[in-house]
MARKOL-797140 format. One line per 4 residues: number of its first residue (from 1); their letters; for each residue x negated, y, z negated of C-alpha. Coordinates in Angstrom, 2 decimals, decimal comma, always signed. Each point is the difference from the previous one (the first is absolute). Example, Ala and Ser with C-alpha at 12.3 -4.5 7.8 and 13.67 -1.06 7.14 Angstrom:
MARKOL-797140
1 = as = -12,30 -4,50 -7,80 | -1,37 +3,44 +0,66 .
This chain:
MARKOL-797140
1 = xxxx = -72,40 -14,75 -62,81 | -2,02 -2,68 -1,61 | -2,65 -2,80 +1,14 | +1,31 -1,71 +2,63 .
5 = xxxx = -1,67 -3,30 -0,50 | +1,46 -1,10 -3,54 | +0,19 -3,57 -0,59 | +2,84 +0,31 -2,06 .
9 = xxxx = +2,65 -2,74 +0,37 | +2,96 +2,00 -0,87 | +2,72 +0,31 +3,07 | -0,81 +2,94 +2,38 .
13 = xxxx = +2,51 +2,81 -0,51 | +0,85 +2,96 +2,32 | -2,19 +2,92 -1,10 | +1,32 +2,91 -1,78 .
17 = xxxx = +3,02 -2,26 -1,75 | -0,29 +0,54 -3,31 | +3,08 -1,14 -2,32 | +2,25 +3,07 -0,39 .
21 = xxxx = -1,61 +2,05 +2,78 | +0,99 +0,91 +3,57 | -2,43 -1,70 +2,38 | -2,14 +2,92 +1,43 .
25 = xxxx = +0,91 +1,11 +3,57 | -3,79 -0,26 +0,71 | -1,56 -3,07 -1,66 | -3,67 +0,00 -1,12 .
29 = xxxx = -0,72 -2,74 +2,34 | +0,96 +2,34 +2,97 | -2,21 +2,53 -1,38 | -2,97 -2,52 -0,23 .
33 = xxxx = +0,68 -0,94 +3,66 | +0,05 +3,39 +0,64 | -3,37 +0,77 -1,54 | -1,61 -3,17 +2,11 .
37 = xxxx = +1,68 +1,42 +3,11 | -1,44 +3,63 -0,65 | -3,61 -1,25 -0,58 | +0,17 -2,53 +3,07 .
41 = xxxx = +1,45 +2,80 +2,03 | -2,97 +2,13 -0,68 | -2,22 -2,39 +1,37 | +2,15 -1,02 +2,76 .
45 = xxxx = +0,96 +3,62 +1,17 | -3,83 +0,84 -0,06 | -0,51 -2,29 +2,86 | +2,92 +0,67 +1,51 .
49 = xxxx = -0,69 +3,62 +0,31 | -3,51 -0,19 +1,94 | +0,99 -3,06 +1,99 | +1,57 +1,46 +2,77 .
53 = xxxx = -2,90 +2,29 +0,70 | -2,71 -2,39 -0,92 | +1,46 -2,71 +3,01 | +1,02 +2,87 +2,17 .
57 = xxxx = -2,89 +2,60 -0,31 | -2,45 -1,95 -1,53 | +0,15 -3,32 +1,71 | +1,26 +1,35 +3,11 .
61 = xxxx = +3,04 -2,26 +0,43 | +3,02 +0,75 +2,29 | +3,69 +0,77 -1,43 | +0,69 -3,34 +1,09 .
65 = xxxx = -2,54 -1,65 -2,15 | +0,87 +2,13 -2,79 | +3,84 -1,26 +0,76 | -1,40 -3,24 -0,46 .
69 = xxxx = -1,75 +0,55 -3,26 | +3,00 +1,99 -1,46 | +2,12 -2,76 +1,13 | -2,19 -2,62 -2,00 .
73 = xxxx = +0,51 +2,63 -3,21 | +3,82 -0,42 +0,63 | +0,62 -3,54 +1,50 | -2,56 -2,36 -1,68 .
77 = xxxx = +1,32 +0,02 -3,35 | +3,32 -0,84 +1,10 | -1,06 -3,19 +0,91 | -0,74 -1,03 -3,77 .
81 = xxxx = +2,71 +2,50 -1,72 | +2,41 -3,03 +0,33 | -2,36 -2,75 -1,22 | -0,92 +2,70 -2,95 .
85 = xxxx = +3,60 +0,60 -1,14 | +0,94 -3,58 +0,09 | -2,81 -1,30 -1,94 | +0,70 +2,92 -2,34 .
89 = xxxx = +3,49 -1,20 -0,78 | -1,00 -3,79 -0,55 | -1,65 -1,56 -2,89 | +1,75 +2,55 -2,53 .
93 = xxxx = -0,45 +3,18 +1,83 | -3,73 +0,17 +0,61 | +0,60 +3,60 +1,01 | -3,21 +1,39 -1,92 .
97 = xxxx = -2,33 -2,59 +1,23 | +0,66 +0,26 +3,77 | -0,04 +3,52 -0,09 | -3,05 -0,12 -1,81 .
101 = xxxx = -1,73 -1,98 +2,61 | +1,30 +2,50 +2,57 | -1,43 +3,04 -1,93 | -3,33 -2,19 -0,64 .
105 = xxxx = -0,32 -0,72 +3,78 | +0,27 +3,73 +0,92 | -2,23 +1,13 -2,36 | -2,65 -2,57 +1,58 .
109 = xxxx = +0,57 +1,41 +3,58 | -0,80 +3,85 -0,82 | -3,77 -0,56 -0,42 | -0,19 -2,34 +3,36 .
113 = xxxx = +0,71 +2,94 +1,94 | -3,59 +1,31 -0,80 | -0,88 -2,97 +2,50 | +2,58 +0,58 +2,67 .
117 = xxxx = -1,04 +1,91 +3,01 | +1,68 -1,80 +2,87 | +3,83 -0,64 +0,78 | +0,35 -3,65 -0,76 .
121 = xxxx = -1,77 -0,02 -3,65 | +1,94 +3,33 -0,40 | +3,06 -1,99 +1,01 | -1,01 -3,04 -2,19 .
125 = xxxx = -0,36 +2,33 -3,05 | +2,92 +1,76 +0,08 | +2,02 -3,30 +0,72 | -1,25 -1,48 -3,25 .
129 = xxxx = +0,76 +3,43 -1,84 | +3,47 -0,18 +1,58 | +0,51 -3,41 -1,13 | -0,61 +0,76 -3,55 .
133 = xxxx = +2,71 +2,84 +0,46 | +2,38 -2,38 +1,43 | -0,46 -2,50 -2,88 | +0,49 +3,05 -2,71 .
137 = xxxx = +2,79 +1,83 +1,34 | +3,11 -2,31 -0,39 | -0,95 -1,49 -3,59 | -0,79 +3,76 -1,04 .
141 = xxxx = +3,38 +1,06 +1,26 | +1,73 -2,91 -1,45 | -1,49 +0,51 -3,36 | +1,28 +3,74 +0,10 .
145 = xxxx = +3,38 -1,25 +1,22 | +0,26 -2,40 -2,98 | -1,15 +2,07 -2,57 | +2,49 +2,89 +0,72 .
149 = xxxx = +3,86 +0,07 -0,61 | +1,90 -0,20 +3,24 | +1,43 +3,37 +0,04 | -3,47 +1,63 -0,52 .
153 = xxxx = -2,15 -1,57 +2,31 | -0,12 +2,85 +2,37 | -1,28 +2,12 -2,54 | -2,31 -2,78 -1,05 .
157 = xxxx = -1,33 -0,61 +3,46 | -0,51 +3,95 +0,32 | -1,88 +0,18 -2,88 | -2,39 -2,64 +1,04 .
161 = xxxx = -0,43 +1,65 +3,52 | -0,51 +3,27 -1,53 | -2,88 -1,46 -1,94 | -1,26 -1,98 +2,88 .
165 = xxxx = +0,13 +3,21 +2,29 | -1,96 +1,74 -2,95 | -2,83 -2,45 +1,11 | +0,84 +0,89 +3,79 .
169 = xxxx = -0,37 +3,56 -1,25 | -3,53 -0,36 -1,61 | -1,31 -2,25 +2,74 | -0,46 +2,44 +2,77 .
173 = xxxx = -1,34 +2,60 -2,29 | -2,56 -2,36 -1,34 | -1,04 -0,94 +3,44 | -0,36 +3,51 +0,82 .
177 = xxxx = -2,32 +0,70 -2,69 | -1,96 -3,08 +0,69 | -0,40 +1,10 +3,48 | -1,16 +3,41 -0,59 .
181 = xxxx = -2,08 -1,06 -2,56 | -1,96 -2,82 +1,43 | -2,25 -0,50 +3,09 | +1,29 -3,52 +0,80 .
185 = xxxx = +3,71 +1,19 -0,74 | +1,90 -2,93 +1,42 | -2,14 -2,69 -1,82 | +0,36 +1,79 -3,32 .
189 = xxxx = +3,87 +0,03 +0,58 | +0,15 -3,79 +0,29 | -2,54 -0,38 -3,04 | +1,97 +2,04 -2,38 .
193 = xxxx = +3,24 -1,26 +1,44 | -0,92 -3,69 -0,94 | -1,19 +1,06 -3,46 | +3,64 +2,07 -0,76 .
197 = xxxx = +1,85 -3,27 +1,33 | -1,59 -2,27 -2,58 | +0,97 +2,50 -2,64 | +3,59 -0,76 +1,19 .
201 = xxxx = -0,14 -3,57 -0,23 | -1,30 +0,37 -3,74 | +2,95 +1,90 -0,76 | +2,76 -2,49 +1,42 .
205 = xxxx = -1,75 -2,69 -2,30 | -0,18 +1,78 -3,01 | +3,19 +1,94 +0,02 | +2,83 -1,83 +2,57 .
209 = xxxx = +2,19 -2,70 -1,95 | -0,46 -3,35 +1,18 | +3,55 -1,06 +0,04 | +2,95 +2,68 +0,32 .
213 = xxxx = +3,45 -1,31 -0,55 | +2,93 +1,40 +1,80 | +1,51 +3,10 -1,31 | +3,89 +0,58 -0,05 .
217 = xxxx = +2,56 -2,84 -0,14 | -0,80 -3,68 -0,08 | -0,16 -2,11 +3,13 | +2,75 -2,51 +0,48 .
221 = xxxx = -1,55 -3,63 -0,45 | +0,46 -0,94 +3,69 | -2,65 +2,87 +0,78 | -2,47 -1,34 -2,55 .
225 = xxxx = -1,44 -2,67 +2,13 | -3,45 -0,30 +1,03 | -0,63 +2,05 +3,21 | -1,00 -1,99 +3,13 .
229 = xxxx = -1,42 +0,94 +3,37 | +3,32 -0,82 +1,69 | +1,90 +2,07 -2,50 | -2,35 +2,90 +0,59 .
233 = xxxx = +0,41 -0,24 +3,96 | +3,58 -0,51 -0,38 | +0,42 +3,52 -1,66 | +0,48 +1,53 +3,57 .
237 = xxxx = +3,47 -1,94 -0,11 | +0,97 +2,84 -2,48 | +1,68 +2,52 +2,35 | -1,18 +3,16 -2,38 .
241 = xxxx = -3,83 -1,17 +0,40 | +0,23 -1,14 +3,43 | +1,46 +3,37 +1,13 | -2,56 +1,92 -2,26 .
245 = xxxx = -2,83 -2,08 +1,47 | +0,95 +0,49 +3,48 | +0,62 +4,02 -0,22 | -3,49 +0,17 -1,73 .
249 = xxxx = -1,70 -1,83 +2,78 | +1,77 +2,35 +2,51 | -0,81 +2,94 -1,49 | -3,65 -1,25 -0,49 .
253 = xxxx = -0,46 -0,57 +3,61 | +0,54 +3,90 +0,64 | -2,16 +1,40 -3,29 | -3,35 +1,06 +1,23 .
257 = xxxx = -2,65 -0,85 -2,43 | -1,39 +2,61 -2,05 | -3,53 -0,07 +1,43 | +1,48 +0,68 +3,59 .
261 = xxxx = +2,23 +3,04 -1,24 | -3,02 +1,44 -1,48 | -2,14 -0,18 +2,62 | +2,46 +1,56 +2,33 .
265 = xxxx = +0,13 +2,88 -2,51 | -3,66 +0,41 -0,07 | -0,21 -0,09 +3,86 | +2,98 +2,21 +0,51 .
269 = xxxx = -1,22 +2,63 -2,70 | -3,83 -0,37 +1,16 | -0,60 -0,64 -4,02 | -3,66 -0,16 -1,11 .
273 = xxxx = -1,15 -3,65 -0,30 | -0,67 +0,24 -3,96 | +3,28 +1,03 -0,70 | +1,64 -2,72 +1,44 .
277 = xxxx = +0,07 -1,93 -3,34 | +2,15 +2,55 -1,32 | +2,91 -0,40 +2,23 | +1,20 -2,99 -2,11 .
281 = xxxx = +0,37 +2,39 -2,98 | +2,89 +1,76 +1,15 | +2,03 -3,39 +0,53 | -1,40 -1,17 -3,46 .
285 = xxxx = +1,07 +3,22 -1,76 | +3,54 -0,24 +1,43 | +0,41 -3,25 -0,64 | -1,04 +0,43 -3,46 .
289 = xxxx = +2,12 +2,55 -0,77 | +3,27 -1,46 +1,45 | -0,53 -3,76 -0,72 | +1,64 +0,30 -3,19 .
293 = xxxx = +2,95 +2,27 +0,53 | +0,99 -1,81 +3,28 | -0,45 -3,51 -1,49 | +2,43 +1,24 -3,05 .
297 = xxxx = +2,26 +1,36 +2,95 | -0,04 -3,31 +1,79 | +1,26 -1,68 -3,31 | +3,27 +2,52 +0,28 .
301 = xxxx = +0,70 -0,21 +3,62 | -0,56 -2,87 +2,68 | -3,71 -1,14 +0,04 | +0,62 -0,80 +3,52 .
305 = xxxx = +1,30 +3,32 +1,11 | -3,24 +1,85 -1,42 | -2,36 -2,19 +1,44 | +1,77 +0,61 +3,38 .
309 = xxxx = +0,14 +3,67 -0,92 | -4,02 -0,32 -0,53 | -0,44 -1,16 +3,61 | +2,01 +3,30 +1,18 .
313 = xxxx = -2,65 +2,09 -1,84 | -2,96 -1,71 +1,76 | +2,07 +0,47 +3,40 | +0,02 +3,74 -0,80 .
317 = xxxx = -4,08 -0,22 -0,91 | -0,39 -1,45 +3,49 | +1,91 +2,71 +1,50 | -2,42 +2,75 -1,75 .
321 = xxxx = -2,70 -1,89 +1,56 | +1,20 -0,15 +3,38 | +1,41 +3,59 -0,09 | -1,90 +3,34 +1,17 .
325 = xxxx = -0,86 +0,87 -3,50 | -3,66 +0,17 -1,13 | -1,95 +0,99 -3,13 | -0,03 -0,65 -3,56 .
329 = xxxx = +3,60 +0,53 -0,67 | +0,82 -2,89 +2,60 | -2,50 -2,21 -1,54 | +1,54 +0,56 -3,82 .
333 = xxxx = +3,21 -0,60 +1,45 | -0,41 -3,26 +1,84 | -2,00 -1,46 -3,27 | +2,91 +1,07 -2,25 .
337 = xxxx = +2,56 -1,71 +2,33 | -2,48 -2,94 +0,18 | -0,52 -0,20 -3,81 | +4,07 +0,47 -0,62 .
341 = xxxx = +0,37 -3,21 +2,70 | -2,14 -1,90 -2,57 | +1,80 +1,04 -3,12 | +3,37 -0,75 +1,70 .
345 = xxxx = -1,17 -3,60 +1,03 | -2,79 -1,86 -1,34 | +1,44 -0,58 -3,83 | +3,62 +0,12 +1,15 .
349 = xxxx = -0,44 -2,76 +2,44 | -1,46 -1,93 -2,39 | +2,96 +0,88 -2,79 | +2,38 -0,83 +2,63 .
353 = xxxx = -1,53 -3,60 +0,61 | +0,18 -0,45 -3,78 | +3,29 +0,50 +0,32 | +0,98 -2,66 +2,27 .
357 = xxxx = -2,32 -2,89 -1,40 | +0,52 -2,44 -2,92 | -2,52 +0,68 -2,75 | -2,03 -3,47 +0,84 .
361 = xxxx = -0,77 +1,02 +3,61 | -0,60 +3,61 -0,66 | -3,98 -0,58 +1,47 | +1,56 -1,99 +3,00 .
365 = xxxx = +2,60 +2,54 +0,53 | -2,54 +3,00 -0,13 | -2,16 -1,81 +2,25 | +2,41 -0,50 +2,78 .
369 = xxxx = +1,18 +3,41 +0,17 | -3,54 +1,36 -0,14 | -1,54 -2,75 +2,53 | +2,76 +1,03 +2,66 .
373 = xxxx = -1,00 +3,55 -0,47 | -3,68 -0,61 -0,03 | +0,19 -2,10 +3,12 | +1,96 +2,69 +1,67 .
377 = xxxx = -2,58 +2,79 -0,99 | -2,93 -2,18 +1,37 | +2,00 -0,15 +3,17 | +0,69 +3,66 +0,31 .
381 = xxxx = -3,90 +0,75 -0,80 | -0,95 -2,27 +2,58 | +2,48 +1,70 +2,75 | -0,83 +3,33 -1,24 .
385 = xxxx = -3,54 -0,45 +0,22 | +0,35 -1,37 +3,79 | +2,58 +3,11 +0,90 | -2,28 +2,52 -1,29 .
389 = xxxx = -2,88 -1,78 +2,16 | +2,37 +0,34 +2,91 | +1,98 +3,02 -0,32 | -1,69 +2,03 -2,63 .
393 = xxxx = +0,95 +0,59 -3,63 | +2,97 +2,57 +0,70 | +1,90 -2,29 +2,56 | -0,53 -3,06 -2,43 .
397 = xxxx = +1,51 +1,72 -2,64 | +2,84 +1,46 +2,08 | +0,87 -3,54 +0,86 | -0,24 -1,25 -3,51 .
401 = xxxx = +2,25 +2,77 -1,45 | +2,80 -1,03 +2,68 | -0,05 -3,55 -0,93 | +0,08 +1,00 -3,77 .
405 = xxxx = +3,26 +2,17 +0,65 | +1,58 -2,86 +1,51 | -1,05 -2,38 -2,52 | +1,42 +2,13 -2,88 .
409 = xxxx = +3,11 -0,21 +1,42 | +0,19 -3,49 +0,68 | -1,26 -0,49 -3,62 | +2,86 +2,36 -1,25 .
413 = xxxx = +2,50 -2,44 +1,76 | -1,31 -3,32 -1,43 | -0,52 +1,55 -3,51 | +3,31 +2,36 -0,72 .
417 = xxxx = +2,15 -3,11 -1,09 | -2,48 -1,79 -1,96 | +0,72 +0,56 -3,36 | -2,75 -0,47 -2,90 .
421 = xxx = +0,55 -3,02 -2,12 | -2,50 +0,30 -3,01 | -1,82 -3,64 -0,41 .
């Protein structure tokens, strides 16, 4: 890795492509981005780990009110993700600049939670935080795609997601320690989270390359045109990308958010409130262990098949929650399945998207698929919160599980004939 803001006038080159040496499967740029995500996720997951109890138990919000907040977490960023992806593709690929603005905005929002004690204020802060996430996600994934050889993208995304998940693993631990060590635990968590987020921005500025040229074979001359908004939106005319976007959105409509799943587990099992921040650790630990091997597996087999198989694993987790089994083994099994679901879908979907989008539209392509999925999960959060309020958590999960099974079958028929064509 090297200082990223070098003013050298030499043409940008793909990382790790020194003469006479094979390009690395996981370039330095991917490792630098992974470090940024690791630090940022420590900050984000500190807040995520305590937010459900803070708003439901501390502020007395109903499940429907929390569904609104959780929907904001998943959906508001989607409204700016397309803009972020498109802006990053223009002007000589300004991926780092747009991503930096997104990381910086999220860092500024963490201390503002210290002042948020009502639903409207918390909603506004979360909306700004998710706007930052929406801005940075597509440019970040585009940089990973561009820096990596097409045949290694599954592994590269797996490594990035593993580093990201390390932060997700550490964040709840830090939150747990802060809650146990301080009197005003929630305020202390928000303050420490803001400091950690600033560190992530600094690592991005210093160590992530400013420009990344596409790895792999050179693009045809007709693909070298300046990206336009019309061309970015027109990506959906590509059958492979359109199928992938539709299926990601369809499955997102039936994917219960992490927070709701953890709340349901906590209530079903009667876990003490101070142990709640530890529930995400099981998911994160499994995700960390499996992200790289499943990413490499996706490079050898169909990435789409693995993506669908991950949702089948999630359906098994829902079945365990709804079943008659109780106790620590059930909680552990659900968290293992939940982590496996993420390892088989998160980075794998980004790698599959990269394989059907031209290099100059990587930001917009990642944004299109991510936006469809995020808006669908926003809708699911609102619907699940309302269903929980009306029917109870178990009944709401049962309906969602049936819908997920149907969606997975439909997605399998849609994607089974779609061939992956590296862009």
